[in-house]
C-alpha positions as CSV (number, residue, x, y, z in Angstrom):
1,M,86.5,197.8,123.3
2,K,84.7,194.8,124.2
3,R,82.9,195.3,120.4
4,I,85.7,195.8,118.8
5,L,87.3,192.3,120.4
6,A,84.3,190.2,119.5
7,L,84.5,191.5,115.9
8,A,88.1,190.4,116.0
9,I,87.1,187.0,117.1
10,A,84.3,186.7,114.7
11,A,86.3,187.7,111.7
12,T,88.6,185.2,112.9
13,L,86.3,182.5,113.1
14,A,84.2,183.3,110.1
15,P,84.0,180.6,107.2
16,L,86.3,180.8,104.5
17,P,85.6,181.1,100.8
18,A,85.0,177.7,99.0
19,L,88.1,176.1,98.3
20,A,88.7,173.2,95.6
21,A,87.6,169.8,97.3
22,P,91.0,168.4,99.3
23,S,92.1,165.0,98.9
24,V,91.9,164.2,102.8
25,K,88.4,164.4,104.5
26,L,88.8,165.4,108.4
27,G,87.6,163.9,111.3
28,V,85.0,166.7,111.9
29,E,83.6,166.1,108.2
30,V,83.1,162.1,108.8
31,L,81.7,163.2,112.2
32,L,79.0,165.2,110.7
33,S,78.5,163.1,107.4
34,K,78.4,159.9,108.8
35,R,78.9,159.6,112.6
36,L,76.2,162.2,113.8
37,D,75.1,159.3,116.1
38,L,78.3,160.2,118.5
39,V,76.9,163.5,119.5
40,K,73.2,163.8,118.6
41,G,70.7,164.7,121.4
42,K,74.1,165.6,123.3
43,R,75.5,168.8,124.8
44,I,79.0,169.1,123.6
45,G,82.3,170.5,125.3
46,L,84.5,171.5,122.3
47,I,88.3,171.5,123.2
48,T,90.0,173.8,119.9
49,N,91.3,176.9,118.4
50,V,91.1,178.5,115.2
51,S,93.2,175.8,113.8
52,A,90.3,173.4,113.7
53,T,88.3,173.9,110.5
54,D,86.5,171.6,107.6
55,G,88.4,171.3,104.3
56,Q,86.5,174.4,102.9
57,G,88.0,176.3,105.9
58,R,84.6,176.4,108.1
59,S,85.2,176.7,112.1
60,D,84.5,173.7,114.2
61,I,82.7,175.8,116.4
62,D,80.2,177.1,113.7
63,L,79.9,173.5,112.5
64,L,79.0,172.1,115.6
65,A,76.8,174.7,116.6
66,R,74.7,174.5,113.7
67,A,74.7,170.6,113.4
68,P,71.1,169.2,114.0
69,G,70.3,167.6,117.1
70,V,73.3,168.8,118.8
71,K,73.8,171.6,121.1
72,L,77.4,173.4,121.8
73,T,77.2,174.4,125.3
74,A,81.3,175.0,126.1
75,L,84.5,175.7,124.8
76,F,87.9,174.9,126.1
77,A,91.1,176.5,124.6
78,P,94.5,175.6,125.0
79,E,98.0,177.8,125.2
80,H,97.5,180.7,122.9
81,G,93.8,180.8,123.4
82,V,90.6,179.9,121.0
83,R,92.0,182.2,118.2
84,A,95.8,180.8,118.8
85,T,97.5,184.7,118.7
86,L,98.3,184.9,122.6
87,D,101.7,184.7,124.0
88,V,101.0,185.1,127.8
89,E,101.4,182.9,130.8
90,D,97.8,183.4,132.2
91,I,94.9,183.4,129.8
92,P,91.3,184.4,131.1
93,D,88.1,182.7,130.1
94,G,85.4,184.2,127.8
95,R,82.8,184.0,125.7
96,D,82.6,183.5,121.8
97,P,80.6,186.7,120.1
98,A,79.2,184.5,117.4
99,T,77.5,181.6,119.1
100,G,77.3,183.0,122.9
101,V,78.8,179.8,124.1
102,P,81.1,180.2,127.1
103,I,85.0,179.8,126.7
104,F,87.0,178.1,129.5
105,S,90.8,178.6,129.3
106,L,92.9,175.4,129.8
107,Y,96.0,177.8,130.1
108,N,95.9,179.3,133.7
109,K,95.1,177.7,137.0
110,D,93.3,175.1,135.2
111,R,94.7,173.1,132.7
112,A,92.0,170.5,132.1
113,P,88.0,170.6,132.3
114,T,86.7,170.9,135.9
115,A,83.5,169.5,136.9
116,K,82.1,173.0,137.6
117,Q,82.8,173.7,133.7
118,T,81.4,170.7,132.5
119,A,78.2,170.5,134.5
120,N,76.3,171.4,131.3
121,V,78.2,169.1,129.1
122,D,77.5,165.3,128.2
123,V,80.6,164.6,125.8
124,L,84.0,166.1,125.3
125,V,85.1,166.5,121.8
126,F,89.0,167.8,121.0
127,D,89.9,168.9,117.7
128,I,93.3,171.1,117.7
129,Q,96.0,170.7,114.7
130,D,99.2,169.6,115.9
131,S,102.6,170.4,114.9
132,G,104.0,166.7,114.9
133,S,106.7,167.7,117.8
134,R,106.5,165.7,121.4
135,F,107.4,169.4,122.8
136,Y,104.1,171.2,122.0
137,T,101.9,171.6,124.5
138,Y,98.6,170.7,122.7
139,T,99.7,167.1,123.3
140,T,99.7,167.5,126.9
141,T,96.2,169.0,126.9
142,L,94.7,166.4,125.0
143,G,96.4,163.7,127.6
144,L,94.9,165.9,130.6
145,C,91.6,166.3,129.0
146,M,91.5,162.9,128.5
147,E,92.5,162.0,132.3
148,A,89.7,164.8,133.3
149,A,87.1,163.0,131.2
150,K,87.9,159.8,132.7
151,K,87.5,161.4,136.4
152,L,84.2,163.2,135.3
153,H,82.6,160.1,133.6
154,K,82.2,162.0,130.4
155,P,82.7,160.4,126.9
156,F,85.8,161.7,125.0
157,I,85.9,162.2,121.3
158,V,88.7,163.1,119.1
159,L,88.3,164.5,115.5
160,D,91.5,163.5,113.8
161,R,93.6,165.5,111.4
162,P,96.8,165.2,109.6
163,N,100.2,164.9,111.3
164,P,101.7,167.6,108.8
165,I,105.3,166.5,109.0
166,T,104.3,162.8,107.8
167,G,104.1,159.4,110.0
168,V,107.9,159.4,110.2
169,A,109.4,159.1,113.9
170,Q,112.6,160.5,115.1
171,G,115.1,161.3,117.9
172,E,115.4,160.6,121.8
173,M,112.4,158.9,123.9
174,L,111.1,161.0,126.5
175,D,112.8,159.8,130.0
176,P,110.2,160.2,132.7
177,A,112.6,162.4,134.8
178,F,112.1,165.1,132.0
179,K,108.4,165.0,131.9
180,H,107.3,168.7,131.5
181,F,103.9,170.6,130.4
182,T,105.7,171.2,127.2
183,G,106.1,167.3,126.8
184,R,104.7,165.1,129.0
185,Y,104.5,161.5,127.4
186,P,106.8,158.6,126.2
187,L,107.2,160.0,122.4
188,T,109.9,160.6,120.2
189,I,110.8,164.1,119.4
190,R,109.3,164.1,116.0
191,H,106.4,161.4,117.2
192,G,104.9,160.6,113.7
193,M,101.3,160.3,114.7
194,T,98.3,162.3,114.1
195,I,96.1,163.5,116.9
196,G,93.9,160.9,117.1
197,E,96.4,158.0,117.2
198,L,98.4,160.2,119.9
199,A,95.2,160.0,122.0
200,R,94.7,156.2,121.4
201,Y,98.5,155.8,122.4
202,I,98.3,158.0,125.5
203,N,95.1,156.5,126.7
204,G,96.7,152.9,126.3
205,E,100.4,153.4,127.5
206,E,99.6,155.8,130.2
207,H,96.7,153.5,131.3
208,V,94.4,156.4,131.4
209,G,91.1,154.6,130.4
210,A,89.0,157.3,129.1
211,D,85.8,156.2,127.2
212,L,87.7,157.2,124.0
213,T,86.4,157.4,120.4
214,V,88.4,158.7,117.6
215,V,86.7,159.5,114.2
216,P,89.6,159.0,111.6
217,M,90.0,160.9,108.5
218,E,89.4,159.3,104.9
219,G,92.0,159.5,102.4
220,W,95.3,160.2,104.9
221,H,98.3,158.1,104.4
222,R,101.3,158.0,106.8
223,S,103.8,159.3,103.7
224,M,101.6,162.1,103.2
225,W,102.9,166.0,103.6
226,Y,100.5,168.4,104.7
227,D,100.7,170.3,101.3
228,Q,99.7,167.1,99.7
229,T,96.0,166.9,101.3
230,G,94.5,170.2,100.0
231,L,93.6,171.3,103.1
232,P,93.7,174.8,104.3
233,W,96.2,175.7,107.1
234,H,95.2,177.6,110.3
235,R,98.3,178.4,112.4
236,P,97.8,176.5,115.5
237,S,100.2,178.6,117.4
238,P,101.5,181.9,116.6
239,A,104.9,181.0,115.2
240,M,103.5,177.9,113.2
241,T,102.8,180.2,110.1
242,S,102.6,177.2,108.0
243,P,102.9,173.7,107.6
244,D,106.6,173.8,106.4
245,T,107.4,175.6,109.7
246,A,106.4,172.3,111.5
247,L,109.4,170.4,109.8
248,Y,111.8,173.4,110.8
249,Y,110.3,173.5,114.4
250,V,110.8,169.9,115.2
251,G,114.7,170.5,115.1
252,I,115.4,174.2,115.1
253,G,112.7,174.8,118.0
254,L,115.6,173.0,120.0
255,F,117.5,176.3,119.9
256,E,114.9,177.7,122.2
257,A,116.9,176.0,124.8
258,T,119.9,177.7,123.9
259,N,121.4,181.6,123.9
260,V,120.9,181.5,120.4
261,D,117.9,183.3,118.4
262,C,115.5,181.0,116.3
263,R,112.5,183.1,115.8
264,S,113.7,186.3,114.0
265,G,114.9,186.3,110.4
266,G,111.3,186.6,109.0
267,H,110.2,182.9,109.1
268,P,110.2,181.3,112.7
269,F,112.9,178.6,113.2
270,R,114.4,179.1,109.4
271,W,117.3,181.3,110.5
272,V,119.5,181.6,113.8
273,G,121.7,183.3,115.0
274,A,123.2,185.7,117.6
275,S,125.0,189.0,118.3
276,W,128.4,187.5,119.0
277,A,127.9,184.7,116.0
278,D,130.1,184.6,112.6
279,G,127.4,184.0,110.1
280,K,129.8,183.1,107.2
281,A,132.1,180.6,109.6
282,L,129.0,178.9,110.7
283,A,128.0,178.4,107.0
284,I,131.2,177.2,105.9
285,D,131.4,174.8,108.7
286,M,127.7,173.5,108.6
287,N,128.1,172.8,104.6
288,A,131.1,171.0,105.3
289,R,129.5,168.5,107.4
290,R,127.5,167.7,104.4
291,L,124.0,166.8,105.8
292,P,121.4,165.3,103.9
293,G,118.7,167.7,102.6
294,V,119.9,170.6,103.6
295,R,122.2,173.9,103.0
296,F,123.1,177.0,105.1
297,N,123.4,180.4,103.9
298,A,125.1,183.0,105.8
299,R,122.9,185.9,106.8
300,R,122.6,189.1,108.8
301,V,119.2,190.1,110.9
302,G,119.5,193.4,112.5
303,S,122.4,193.3,115.0
304,E,122.6,189.7,114.8
305,D,124.9,187.2,112.6
306,G,123.7,183.8,111.7
307,V,122.6,181.1,109.0
308,D,119.4,180.6,106.9
309,V,118.7,176.8,107.1
310,V,117.5,176.0,103.7
311,I,115.8,172.2,103.1
312,T,116.4,171.2,99.7
313,D,114.8,167.5,100.1
314,R,112.5,167.1,103.0
315,S,112.4,163.2,102.3
316,T,116.0,163.1,103.4
317,F,116.4,166.2,105.9
318,K,116.5,164.8,109.6
319,P,115.9,168.0,111.6
320,I,116.8,167.1,114.9
321,E,120.3,165.6,113.9
322,A,120.6,168.7,111.9
323,A,119.9,171.0,115.0
324,V,122.5,169.2,117.1
325,E,125.4,169.4,114.5
326,M,124.2,173.4,114.5
327,M,124.8,173.5,118.3
328,A,127.9,171.7,118.1
329,S,128.9,174.1,115.1
330,F,128.1,177.1,117.4
331,R,130.1,175.6,120.3
332,K,132.8,174.7,118.4
333,L,133.5,178.3,116.6
334,H,132.1,180.2,119.7
335,P,132.9,178.1,122.9
336,A,132.8,181.3,125.3
337,K,129.6,182.6,124.2
338,F,127.5,179.7,123.4
339,E,125.3,178.3,125.7
340,A,123.0,175.5,126.3
341,Y,120.6,175.2,129.2
342,R,120.5,172.0,130.8
343,S,117.0,172.1,132.2
344,G,115.3,173.3,129.0
345,L,117.2,171.5,126.6
346,G,116.4,168.2,128.9
347,H,112.6,168.7,128.8
348,M,113.0,169.5,124.8
349,S,115.0,166.7,123.9
350,G,114.0,164.5,126.4
351,S,116.9,163.4,128.5
352,D,120.4,164.8,129.6
353,A,121.8,163.0,126.2
354,M,122.0,165.9,124.2
355,W,123.2,168.5,126.8
356,T,126.0,166.2,127.9
357,A,127.4,165.6,124.1
358,L,127.2,169.5,123.5
359,T,129.0,170.0,126.7
360,T,131.7,167.4,126.9
361,N,132.3,167.6,122.9
362,G,130.9,164.0,122.7
363,D,130.2,161.8,119.8
364,L,127.4,163.2,117.9
365,R,127.4,160.0,115.7
366,A,126.8,157.7,119.0
367,L,123.9,160.2,119.7
368,A,122.4,159.6,116.6
369,T,123.1,155.8,116.8
370,K,121.0,156.4,120.2
371,Y,118.0,158.2,118.4
372,G,117.9,155.4,115.9
373,Q,117.5,152.9,118.7
374,A,115.0,154.7,120.4
375,T,112.8,155.0,117.3
376,L,112.9,151.4,116.7
377,S,111.6,150.7,120.1
378,Y,109.2,153.5,119.7
379,D,107.7,152.2,116.4
380,A,107.2,148.8,118.1
381,K,105.5,150.3,121.0
382,R,102.9,152.8,119.0
383,R,102.1,150.0,116.4
384,P,99.2,148.6,118.0
385,Y,97.7,152.4,118.2
386,L,98.1,153.7,114.3
387,L,95.1,154.1,112.4
388,Y,96.8,154.6,109.1
389,R,98.9,152.2,107.1
390,D,100.8,153.0,103.8
């Protein structure tokens, strides 16, 4: 059994066939080609999962293990494990079969590297693909790891990679009262930053004070969607099957705090429904709302009835506002059945405002105005930390 597991992990992390040259050069590639001085002669603790590859699809683990003058001595895996396939609450430690390097889980009792785990580490390096949503635990892992690096007196390097849904910010700012492992930092729901910019923002705004270096990408612009970069996509979590999924997730993912299913239908977050729902009525009501960049088609999935969410123009589509309108439609058509869970929706949306509007038939336009004001404030706050401008 151990041999089978080792082969499976090795296959997952094995280099892929060469691809055409991408238009964006990732942080790991810049590190290896131009900034090897940052890690040369040092023992590296790499915080990563299978989403971290170069532009040719080669694993960071393999690249850093073979880099001249450096030694990979520890791996740290976030939620879902190093292969990004596990959906369990307590992930055990392990060992990488290809390199023999120990893997320490950051999704069990330890949520950040410890002194014991980093005894053989000189520098911590972080490289994980983000989704662009505040409610995604890798951002929390990033912040907790920086706090640990500060406490342990270890330099912290972030190898940057794209925000898959551009640099646009949308939605509510996180109220500190709603901090949670799912979303811990004062960001809008669609935060509009790269993982490197997030590190700079958290380090500054949260006064972490880590010895932080971000190795930026070359060729990335804030208006770029992931499919414009030419880079391969390796799902960073089980349901994040493609870069397109990230745009759906930042809005439709909010349905995970309701009693409506948003993971079925063949593609996560592109269909919503329930056994008690009327898909045709939902489609008619939602299309009548004339939301920009999206249409809704009735479809039954197994025993559940619902609607496909079809993005027709991603540049005008507002995923968070669309999700709120959809929740309002469920409540209007099925007032005795639809439930939004106050605690969960508060943690995901960032405050009680969305739950209050939905449960009191509040003015959704007022909620949209509130989000617009939050985004303006957030844009000013994040500006000093941005690395890329159009």
